[in-house]
LUMDRENRO-491985 format. One record per residue: residue number from 1; residue in three letters; x, y, z of N, C-alpha, C, O, CB in turn. Coordinates in steps of 0.2 Angstrom, whole numbers. Glycine has a CB too. Example, Ala and Ser with C-alpha at 12.3 -4.5 7.8 and 13.67 -1.06 7.14 Angstrom:
<pos: 1, code: ALA, nu: 66, nv: -28, nw: 39, cau: 62, cav: -22, caw: 39, cu: 66, cv: -16, cw: 39, ou: 71, ov: -17, ow: 42, cbu: 57, cbv: -22, cbw: 45>
<pos: 2, code: SER, nu: 64, nv: -11, nw: 35, cau: 68, cav: -5, caw: 36, cu: 64, cv: 0, cw: 39, ou: 67, ov: 6, ow: 40, cbu: 70, cbv: -3, cbw: 29>
***
This chain:
<pos: 1, code: UNK, nu: 5, nv: -5, nw: 0, cau: 0, cav: 0, caw: 0, cu: 4, cv: 6, cw: 0, ou: 9, ov: 6, ow: 3, cbu: -5, cbv: 0, cbw: 7>
<pos: 2, code: UNK, nu: 2, nv: 11, nw: -3, cau: 6, cav: 17, caw: -4, cu: 2, cv: 23, cw: -5, ou: -4, ov: 22, ow: -7, cbu: 11, cbv: 17, cbw: -10>
<pos: 3, code: UNK, nu: 5, nv: 29, nw: -3, cau: 1, cav: 35, caw: -4, cu: 3, cv: 38, cw: -11, ou: 8, ov: 37, ow: -14, cbu: 4, cbv: 41, cbw: 2>
<pos: 4, code: UNK, nu: -2, nv: 42, nw: -14, cau: -2, cav: 44, caw: -21, cu: -6, cv: 51, cw: -22, ou: -10, ov: 52, ow: -17, cbu: -5, cbv: 38, cbw: -26>
<pos: 5, code: UNK, nu: -4, nv: 54, nw: -27, cau: -8, cav: 60, caw: -28, cu: -12, cv: 59, cw: -35, ou: -9, ov: 58, ow: -40, cbu: -4, cbv: 66, cbw: -28>
<pos: 6, code: UNK, nu: -19, nv: 60, nw: -35, cau: -22, cav: 59, caw: -41, cu: -21, cv: 65, cw: -46, ou: -22, ov: 71, ow: -45, cbu: -30, cbv: 59, cbw: -39>
<pos: 7, code: UNK, nu: -18, nv: 62, nw: -52, cau: -17, cav: 67, caw: -58, cu: -23, cv: 69, cw: -61, ou: -24, ov: 75, ow: -62, cbu: -11, cbv: 64, cbw: -63>
<pos: 8, code: UNK, nu: -26, nv: 64, nw: -63, cau: -32, cav: 65, caw: -67, cu: -35, cv: 58, cw: -70, ou: -33, ov: 53, ow: -68, cbu: -30, cbv: 70, cbw: -74>
<pos: 9, code: UNK, nu: -40, nv: 59, nw: -74, cau: -44, cav: 52, caw: -75, cu: -42, cv: 50, cw: -83, ou: -38, ov: 54, ow: -86, cbu: -51, cbv: 53, cbw: -75>
<pos: 10, code: UNK, nu: -44, nv: 44, nw: -84, cau: -42, cav: 41, caw: -91, cu: -48, cv: 39, cw: -93, ou: -51, ov: 35, ow: -89, cbu: -37, cbv: 36, cbw: -92>
<pos: 11, code: UNK, nu: -51, nv: 40, nw: -100, cau: -56, cav: 38, caw: -103, cu: -54, cv: 33, cw: -109, ou: -50, ov: 35, ow: -113, cbu: -61, cbv: 44, cbw: -105>
<pos: 12, code: UNK, nu: -58, nv: 28, nw: -109, cau: -57, cav: 22, caw: -114, cu: -63, cv: 20, cw: -116, ou: -67, ov: 17, ow: -112, cbu: -52, cbv: 17, cbw: -112>
<pos: 13, code: UNK, nu: -64, nv: 20, nw: -122, cau: -71, cav: 17, caw: -125, cu: -71, cv: 10, cw: -126, ou: -76, ov: 7, ow: -126, cbu: -73, cbv: 20, cbw: -131>
<pos: 14, code: UNK, nu: -64, nv: 8, nw: -127, cau: -64, cav: 0, caw: -127, cu: -59, cv: -2, cw: -122, ou: -54, ov: 0, ow: -121, cbu: -62, cbv: -2, cbw: -134>
<pos: 15, code: UNK, nu: -62, nv: -7, nw: -118, cau: -58, cav: -9, caw: -113, cu: -60, cv: -17, cw: -110, ou: -66, ov: -19, ow: -112, cbu: -59, cbv: -4, cbw: -107>
<pos: 16, code: UNK, nu: -57, nv: -20, nw: -107, cau: -58, cav: -27, caw: -104, cu: -65, cv: -26, cw: -100, ou: -66, ov: -21, ow: -96, cbu: -52, cbv: -30, cbw: -100>
<pos: 17, code: UNK, nu: -68, nv: -31, nw: -100, cau: -75, cav: -31, caw: -97, cu: -74, cv: -31, cw: -89, ou: -78, ov: -28, ow: -86, cbu: -79, cbv: -38, cbw: -98>
<pos: 18, code: UNK, nu: -69, nv: -32, nw: -86, cau: -68, cav: -31, caw: -79, cu: -67, cv: -24, cw: -77, ou: -67, ov: -22, ow: -71, cbu: -61, cbv: -35, cbw: -78>
<pos: 19, code: UNK, nu: -66, nv: -20, nw: -82, cau: -65, cav: -12, caw: -81, cu: -72, cv: -9, cw: -82, ou: -73, ov: -3, ow: -80, cbu: -59, cbv: -9, cbw: -86>
<pos: 20, code: UNK, nu: -77, nv: -13, nw: -84, cau: -84, cav: -10, caw: -85, cu: -86, cv: -7, cw: -79, ou: -86, ov: -10, ow: -73, cbu: -89, cbv: -15, cbw: -87>
<pos: 21, code: UNK, nu: -89, nv: -1, nw: -78, cau: -91, cav: 2, caw: -72, cu: -87, cv: 5, cw: -67, ou: -89, ov: 6, ow: -61, cbu: -95, cbv: -2, cbw: -69>
<pos: 22, code: UNK, nu: -80, nv: 5, nw: -70, cau: -75, cav: 8, caw: -65, cu: -72, cv: 14, cw: -68, ou: -73, ov: 15, ow: -74, cbu: -69, cbv: 3, cbw: -64>
<pos: 23, code: UNK, nu: -69, nv: 18, nw: -64, cau: -66, cav: 24, caw: -66, cu: -59, cv: 24, cw: -65, ou: -57, ov: 22, ow: -60, cbu: -68, cbv: 30, cbw: -63>
<pos: 24, code: UNK, nu: -55, nv: 25, nw: -71, cau: -48, cav: 24, caw: -71, cu: -44, cv: 31, cw: -69, ou: -46, ov: 36, ow: -73, cbu: -46, cbv: 22, cbw: -78>
<pos: 25, code: UNK, nu: -40, nv: 30, nw: -65, cau: -37, cav: 37, caw: -63, cu: -29, cv: 36, cw: -63, ou: -26, ov: 31, ow: -62, cbu: -39, cbv: 39, cbw: -54>
<pos: 26, code: UNK, nu: -26, nv: 42, nw: -66, cau: -18, cav: 42, caw: -65, cu: -16, cv: 44, cw: -59, ou: -18, ov: 50, ow: -57, cbu: -15, cbv: 47, cbw: -71>
<pos: 27, code: UNK, nu: -12, nv: 41, nw: -56, cau: -10, cav: 42, caw: -48, cu: -2, cv: 43, cw: -49, ou: 2, ov: 39, ow: -52, cbu: -13, cbv: 37, cbw: -43>
<pos: 28, code: UNK, nu: 1, nv: 48, nw: -45, cau: 8, cav: 49, caw: -44, cu: 10, cv: 47, cw: -37, ou: 8, ov: 51, ow: -32, cbu: 10, cbv: 56, cbw: -45>
<pos: 29, code: UNK, nu: 14, nv: 41, nw: -35, cau: 16, cav: 39, caw: -29, cu: 20, cv: 45, cw: -26, ou: 23, ov: 49, ow: -30, cbu: 20, cbv: 32, cbw: -30>
<pos: 30, code: UNK, nu: 19, nv: 46, nw: -19, cau: 22, cav: 51, caw: -16, cu: 24, cv: 49, cw: -9, ou: 21, ov: 45, ow: -6, cbu: 18, cbv: 58, cbw: -15>
<pos: 31, code: UNK, nu: 29, nv: 52, nw: -6, cau: 30, cav: 51, caw: 1, cu: 25, cv: 54, cw: 6, ou: 21, ov: 59, ow: 4, cbu: 37, cbv: 54, cbw: 3>
<pos: 32, code: UNK, nu: 25, nv: 53, nw: 12, cau: 21, cav: 56, caw: 17, cu: 22, cv: 63, cw: 17, ou: 17, ov: 67, ow: 19, cbu: 21, cbv: 54, cbw: 23>
<pos: 33, code: UNK, nu: 27, nv: 66, nw: 15, cau: 29, cav: 73, caw: 15, cu: 27, cv: 76, cw: 7, ou: 27, ov: 82, ow: 6, cbu: 37, cbv: 74, cbw: 16>
<pos: 34, code: UNK, nu: 25, nv: 72, nw: 3, cau: 23, cav: 74, caw: -4, cu: 28, cv: 75, cw: -10, ou: 27, ov: 77, ow: -15, cbu: 20, cbv: 81, cbw: -3>
<pos: 35, code: UNK, nu: 33, nv: 72, nw: -8, cau: 39, cav: 71, caw: -13, cu: 37, cv: 65, cw: -18, ou: 35, ov: 60, ow: -16, cbu: 45, cbv: 69, cbw: -10>
<pos: 36, code: UNK, nu: 38, nv: 66, nw: -24, cau: 37, cav: 61, caw: -29, cu: 42, cv: 55, cw: -28, ou: 48, ov: 56, ow: -27, cbu: 38, cbv: 65, cbw: -37>
<pos: 37, code: UNK, nu: 40, nv: 49, nw: -28, cau: 44, cav: 43, caw: -26, cu: 45, cv: 39, cw: -32, ou: 50, ov: 36, ow: -32, cbu: 41, cbv: 39, cbw: -21>
<pos: 38, code: UNK, nu: 41, nv: 38, nw: -37, cau: 42, cav: 34, caw: -43, cu: 38, cv: 37, cw: -48, ou: 35, ov: 42, ow: -47, cbu: 40, cbv: 27, cbw: -42>
<pos: 39, code: UNK, nu: 37, nv: 33, nw: -54, cau: 33, cav: 35, caw: -60, cu: 26, cv: 34, cw: -58, ou: 24, ov: 31, ow: -54, cbu: 35, cbv: 29, cbw: -66>
<pos: 40, code: UNK, nu: 22, nv: 38, nw: -62, cau: 15, cav: 38, caw: -61, cu: 12, cv: 31, cw: -64, ou: 16, ov: 27, ow: -67, cbu: 12, cbv: 45, cbw: -65>
<pos: 41, code: UNK, nu: 6, nv: 29, nw: -62, cau: 3, cav: 23, caw: -65, cu: -4, cv: 24, cw: -64, ou: -6, ov: 29, ow: -61, cbu: 5, cbv: 17, cbw: -61>
<pos: 42, code: UNK, nu: -8, nv: 19, nw: -68, cau: -16, cav: 19, caw: -68, cu: -18, cv: 14, cw: -62, ou: -16, ov: 9, ow: -60, cbu: -18, cbv: 16, cbw: -75>
<pos: 43, code: UNK, nu: -24, nv: 17, nw: -59, cau: -27, cav: 14, caw: -54, cu: -34, cv: 14, cw: -54, ou: -37, ov: 19, ow: -56, cbu: -25, cbv: 17, cbw: -48>
<pos: 44, code: UNK, nu: -38, nv: 8, nw: -52, cau: -45, cav: 9, caw: -52, cu: -47, cv: 12, cw: -46, ou: -45, ov: 10, ow: -41, cbu: -48, cbv: 3, cbw: -53>
<pos: 45, code: UNK, nu: -52, nv: 17, nw: -47, cau: -55, cav: 21, caw: -41, cu: -61, cv: 18, cw: -38, ou: -66, ov: 17, ow: -41, cbu: -57, cbv: 28, cbw: -43>
<pos: 46, code: UNK, nu: -60, nv: 16, nw: -32, cau: -67, cav: 13, caw: -28, cu: -69, cv: 18, cw: -23, ou: -74, ov: 16, ow: -20, cbu: -64, cbv: 5, cbw: -24>
<pos: 47, code: UNK, nu: -67, nv: 24, nw: -23, cau: -69, cav: 28, caw: -17, cu: -72, cv: 35, cw: -20, ou: -75, ov: 39, ow: -16, cbu: -63, cbv: 30, cbw: -12>
<pos: 48, code: UNK, nu: -71, nv: 36, nw: -26, cau: -74, cav: 43, caw: -29, cu: -68, cv: 48, cw: -28, ou: -70, ov: 54, ow: -27, cbu: -80, cbv: 45, cbw: -25>
<pos: 49, code: UNK, nu: -62, nv: 47, nw: -29, cau: -57, cav: 52, caw: -28, cu: -57, cv: 56, cw: -34, ou: -59, ov: 54, ow: -39, cbu: -50, cbv: 48, cbw: -28>
<pos: 50, code: UNK, nu: -54, nv: 62, nw: -34, cau: -53, cav: 67, caw: -39, cu: -46, cv: 70, cw: -39, ou: -42, ov: 70, ow: -35, cbu: -58, cbv: 72, cbw: -37>
<pos: 51, code: UNK, nu: -45, nv: 73, nw: -45, cau: -38, cav: 76, caw: -46, cu: -36, cv: 81, cw: -40, ou: -40, ov: 85, ow: -38, cbu: -38, cbv: 79, cbw: -53>
<pos: 52, code: UNK, nu: -29, nv: 80, nw: -38, cau: -26, cav: 84, caw: -33, cu: -27, cv: 81, cw: -26, ou: -25, ov: 83, ow: -21, cbu: -29, cbv: 90, cbw: -33>
<pos: 53, code: UNK, nu: -31, nv: 76, nw: -25, cau: -33, cav: 72, caw: -19, cu: -27, cv: 67, cw: -17, ou: -23, ov: 65, ow: -22, cbu: -39, cbv: 67, cbw: -20>
<pos: 54, code: UNK, nu: -25, nv: 66, nw: -11, cau: -20, cav: 62, caw: -9, cu: -24, cv: 55, cw: -8, ou: -30, ov: 55, ow: -5, cbu: -16, cbv: 64, cbw: -3>
<pos: 55, code: UNK, nu: -22, nv: 49, nw: -10, cau: -25, cav: 43, caw: -9, cu: -21, cv: 37, cw: -7, ou: -15, ov: 37, ow: -8, cbu: -29, cbv: 40, cbw: -15>
<pos: 56, code: UNK, nu: -25, nv: 32, nw: -4, cau: -21, cav: 26, caw: -3, cu: -22, cv: 21, cw: -9, ou: -27, ov: 21, ow: -11, cbu: -24, cbv: 23, cbw: 3>
<pos: 57, code: UNK, nu: -17, nv: 17, nw: -11, cau: -17, cav: 14, caw: -17, cu: -14, cv: 6, cw: -14, ou: -9, ov: 6, ow: -11, cbu: -12, cbv: 17, cbw: -23>
<pos: 58, code: UNK, nu: -18, nv: 1, nw: -16, cau: -15, cav: -6, caw: -16, cu: -13, cv: -7, cw: -22, ou: -16, ov: -5, ow: -28, cbu: -20, cbv: -11, cbw: -13>
<pos: 59, code: UNK, nu: -7, nv: -11, nw: -22, cau: -4, cav: -13, caw: -28, cu: -2, cv: -19, cw: -29, ou: 4, ov: -21, ow: -29, cbu: 2, cbv: -9, cbw: -29>
<pos: 60, code: UNK, nu: -8, nv: -24, nw: -28, cau: -8, cav: -31, caw: -28, cu: -14, cv: -34, cw: -32, ou: -19, ov: -32, ow: -30, cbu: -7, cbv: -33, cbw: -21>
<pos: 61, code: UNK, nu: -13, nv: -39, nw: -36, cau: -18, cav: -42, caw: -40, cu: -24, cv: -44, cw: -36, ou: -29, ov: -43, ow: -37, cbu: -16, cbv: -47, cbw: -45>
<pos: 62, code: UNK, nu: -22, nv: -48, nw: -31, cau: -26, cav: -52, caw: -26, cu: -30, cv: -47, cw: -22, ou: -36, ov: -48, ow: -21, cbu: -22, cbv: -57, cbw: -21>
<pos: 63, code: UNK, nu: -27, nv: -42, nw: -19, cau: -30, cav: -37, caw: -16, cu: -36, cv: -33, cw: -20, ou: -41, ov: -32, ow: -18, cbu: -25, cbv: -32, cbw: -14>
<pos: 64, code: UNK, nu: -34, nv: -32, nw: -27, cau: -39, cav: -29, caw: -32, cu: -44, cv: -33, cw: -33, ou: -50, ov: -31, ow: -33, cbu: -36, cbv: -27, cbw: -38>
<pos: 65, code: UNK, nu: -43, nv: -40, nw: -33, cau: -49, cav: -45, caw: -34, cu: -54, cv: -44, cw: -28, ou: -60, ov: -44, ow: -29, cbu: -46, cbv: -52, cbw: -35>
<pos: 66, code: UNK, nu: -51, nv: -44, nw: -22, cau: -55, cav: -44, caw: -16, cu: -59, cv: -37, cw: -16, ou: -65, ov: -37, ow: -14, cbu: -50, cbv: -45, cbw: -10>
<pos: 67, code: UNK, nu: -56, nv: -32, nw: -17, cau: -59, cav: -26, caw: -16, cu: -65, cv: -25, cw: -21, ou: -70, ov: -22, ow: -20, cbu: -54, cbv: -20, cbw: -17>
<pos: 68, code: UNK, nu: -63, nv: -27, nw: -28, cau: -68, cav: -27, caw: -33, cu: -73, cv: -32, cw: -33, ou: -78, ov: -32, ow: -36, cbu: -65, cbv: -26, cbw: -39>
<pos: 69, code: UNK, nu: -72, nv: -38, nw: -30, cau: -76, cav: -43, caw: -30, cu: -76, cv: -47, cw: -37, ou: -82, ov: -50, ow: -39, cbu: -84, cbv: -41, cbw: -28>
<pos: 70, code: UNK, nu: -70, nv: -47, nw: -40, cau: -70, cav: -50, caw: -46, cu: -64, cv: -56, cw: -46, ou: -59, ov: -55, ow: -43, cbu: -68, cbv: -45, cbw: -52>
<pos: 71, code: UNK, nu: -66, nv: -61, nw: -49, cau: -62, cav: -67, caw: -49, cu: -56, cv: -66, cw: -54, ou: -57, ov: -66, ow: -60, cbu: -65, cbv: -73, cbw: -50>
<pos: 72, code: UNK, nu: -50, nv: -65, nw: -51, cau: -44, cav: -64, caw: -56, cu: -44, cv: -59, cw: -61, ou: -43, ov: -60, ow: -67, cbu: -43, cbv: -70, cbw: -60>
<pos: 73, code: UNK, nu: -46, nv: -52, nw: -59, cau: -46, cav: -47, caw: -64, cu: -40, cv: -45, cw: -67, ou: -34, ov: -46, ow: -64, cbu: -49, cbv: -41, cbw: -60>
<pos: 74, code: UNK, nu: -40, nv: -42, nw: -72, cau: -33, cav: -40, caw: -75, cu: -32, cv: -33, cw: -73, ou: -30, ov: -28, ow: -77, cbu: -33, cbv: -40, cbw: -83>
<pos: 75, code: UNK, nu: -31, nv: -32, nw: -66, cau: -31, cav: -25, caw: -63, cu: -26, cv: -26, cw: -57, ou: -27, ov: -31, ow: -54, cbu: -38, cbv: -22, cbw: -60>
<pos: 76, code: UNK, nu: -21, nv: -21, nw: -57, cau: -16, cav: -23, caw: -51, cu: -17, cv: -17, cw: -46, ou: -15, ov: -18, ow: -40, cbu: -7, cbv: -22, cbw: -54>
<pos: 77, code: UNK, nu: -19, nv: -11, nw: -48, cau: -19, cav: -6, caw: -43, cu: -26, cv: -3, cw: -42, ou: -29, ov: -1, ow: -47, cbu: -14, cbv: -2, cbw: -45>
<pos: 78, code: UNK, nu: -27, nv: -2, nw: -36, cau: -34, cav: 0, caw: -33, cu: -34, cv: 6, cw: -29, ou: -30, ov: 5, ow: -24, cbu: -37, cbv: -6, cbw: -30>
<pos: 79, code: UNK, nu: -37, nv: 11, nw: -29, cau: -38, cav: 16, caw: -25, cu: -42, cv: 14, cw: -20, ou: -48, ov: 14, ow: -22, cbu: -39, cbv: 22, cbw: -28>
<pos: 80, code: UNK, nu: -40, nv: 14, nw: -13, cau: -45, cav: 11, caw: -7, cu: -47, cv: 17, cw: -3, ou: -51, ov: 16, ow: 2, cbu: -42, cbv: 5, cbw: -3>
<pos: 81, code: UNK, nu: -44, nv: 23, nw: -3, cau: -45, cav: 27, caw: 2, cu: -43, cv: 34, cw: 1, ou: -37, ov: 34, ow: -2, cbu: -43, cbv: 25, cbw: 9>
<pos: 82, code: UNK, nu: -47, nv: 40, nw: 3, cau: -45, cav: 47, caw: 2, cu: -41, cv: 48, cw: 8, ou: -44, ov: 47, ow: 14, cbu: -51, cbv: 51, cbw: 0>
<pos: 83, code: UNK, nu: -35, nv: 51, nw: 8, cau: -31, cav: 53, caw: 14, cu: -33, cv: 61, cw: 15, ou: -34, ov: 65, ow: 11, cbu: -23, cbv: 52, cbw: 12>
<pos: 84, code: UNK, nu: -35, nv: 62, nw: 22, cau: -36, cav: 69, caw: 24, cu: -29, cv: 72, cw: 25, ou: -25, ov: 75, ow: 21, cbu: -41, cbv: 70, cbw: 30>
<pos: 85, code: UNK, nu: -27, nv: 73, nw: 31, cau: -20, cav: 75, caw: 33, cu: -15, cv: 69, cw: 34, ou: -17, ov: 64, ow: 36, cbu: -20, cbv: 80, cbw: 39>
<pos: 86, code: UNK, nu: -9, nv: 70, nw: 33, cau: -4, cav: 66, caw: 34, cu: 1, cv: 69, cw: 39, ou: 5, ov: 73, ow: 38, cbu: 0, cbv: 65, cbw: 28>
<pos: 87, code: UNK, nu: 1, nv: 66, nw: 45, cau: 5, cav: 69, caw: 51, cu: 11, cv: 65, cw: 51, ou: 11, ov: 59, ow: 53, cbu: 1, cbv: 68, cbw: 57>
<pos: 88, code: UNK, nu: 17, nv: 68, nw: 50, cau: 24, cav: 65, caw: 50, cu: 27, cv: 67, cw: 56, ou: 33, ov: 65, ow: 57, cbu: 27, cbv: 67, cbw: 43>
<pos: 89, code: UNK, nu: 24, nv: 70, nw: 61, cau: 28, cav: 73, caw: 66, cu: 31, cv: 68, cw: 71, ou: 35, ov: 70, ow: 75, cbu: 24, cbv: 78, cbw: 69>
<pos: 90, code: UNK, nu: 28, nv: 62, nw: 71, cau: 30, cav: 57, caw: 77, cu: 34, cv: 51, cw: 73, ou: 36, ov: 47, ow: 77, cbu: 24, cbv: 53, cbw: 80>
<pos: 91, code: UNK, nu: 35, nv: 52, nw: 66, cau: 40, cav: 47, caw: 63, cu: 47, cv: 48, cw: 65, ou: 49, ov: 53, ow: 66, cbu: 40, cbv: 48, cbw: 55>
<pos: 92, code: UNK, nu: 50, nv: 42, nw: 66, cau: 57, cav: 42, caw: 68, cu: 60, cv: 42, cw: 61, ou: 58, ov: 39, ow: 57, cbu: 60, cbv: 36, cbw: 72>
<pos: 93, code: UNK, nu: 66, nv: 46, nw: 60, cau: 70, cav: 45, caw: 54, cu: 75, cv: 39, cw: 54, ou: 78, ov: 38, ow: 59, cbu: 73, cbv: 51, cbw: 52>
<pos: 94, code: UNK, nu: 75, nv: 35, nw: 49, cau: 80, cav: 30, caw: 48, cu: 86, cv: 33, cw: 46, ou: 87, ov: 37, ow: 42, cbu: 77, cbv: 25, cbw: 43>
<pos: 95, code: UNK, nu: 91, nv: 30, nw: 49, cau: 98, cav: 33, caw: 47, cu: 102, cv: 27, cw: 43, ou: 108, ov: 28, ow: 41, cbu: 103, cbv: 34, cbw: 54>
***
């Protein structure tokens, strides 16, 4: 699971049937402080997230199947939560 910022949505008129009724979003993985940590990716939105919001993303096929209730979907990343604040004041820094 990781934090990401929603960059926008993706519209596709032809797609696998497992994506029917879903909203695809482009997300940018970020650190708790908001720094970009890796390349952007697509994720299925299950919570109604919008551009600019910070979200929690699961990046496991089995988790996606459980969240979406689909047996073996061709989906790897799923947005499972919208994050309000991120408080890093109590985090210990690793050396």
